[in-house]
N, C-alpha and C positions, 0 to 999 in steps of 0.2 A: 770906171770903162767895164767891168764886170758887170755891175748893174744895167748898163745900157745893151750890152748883148745879151742879158737874160730878158731884158724889156723887150728888146726886137724879136727874141725868139718866141716871147710870149703871143706879142701881136702878130706874127707870121702864122704861129699855131692855131689862133684864134678864128683869124682870115679863112683858114683853111677850112677850119669846120663850119662856119658861116656859109662858106661856099659848096660844102659838102651836102648841107642842110637843104639848100637850093634844090641840088639835084633830087633831093626826094621829094620836094613839092614840083618841081616841073614833072617827075614821073606819075605825077597823080597820087599818090601815096602818103599825101599830108596827114590824113586821119586814121593811118593804119597803125596798130599796136607797135609799139618799138619791138618787142620782143618777135614778131612777126616780122619786122624787117630786117632784123639782125638775123634771124633764122634763115631768110631769103638769100640775102647776104653772104652768109657763111656757105650755105649751099651752092651758090655760084660760083664763087672764089674757089670752090673744089673742083666743079665742072670744067671752069675755063681753064685750067692751073696748066693742063699739058695739051690744050685744045686750039690750036691759032685758029682752024677754023670757024669755030664758035667764038671766039675773041674775035675775028675779021668782021663777023655776022652783027653781032653786038656793038661793036663799035661804029659800024656803017648806020646802024638804028640812031645810035645816039647823035653821030653827028647829022644826020636830018633831021633830028630834033632841036639839036641847037641850030641849023641853018632856018628853021620853021618859026625863030623867035621874032619876026617880024608880023605873022600873022596872028 
């Protein structure tokens, strides 16, 4: 049973990483260097940590992008 739980957790982790990679592609950043992407994400994490307005603004942009999937 322990092996099954470990396998399920690994599958879930893998799926989550694939989905996160898809976000990079959807944002048009597929060909950017990994160091640049990581740096941008680290800086963004710091900027939105205590700024609900910015979090809401960015969430709205993302929601709109997801809504445009059919285009």
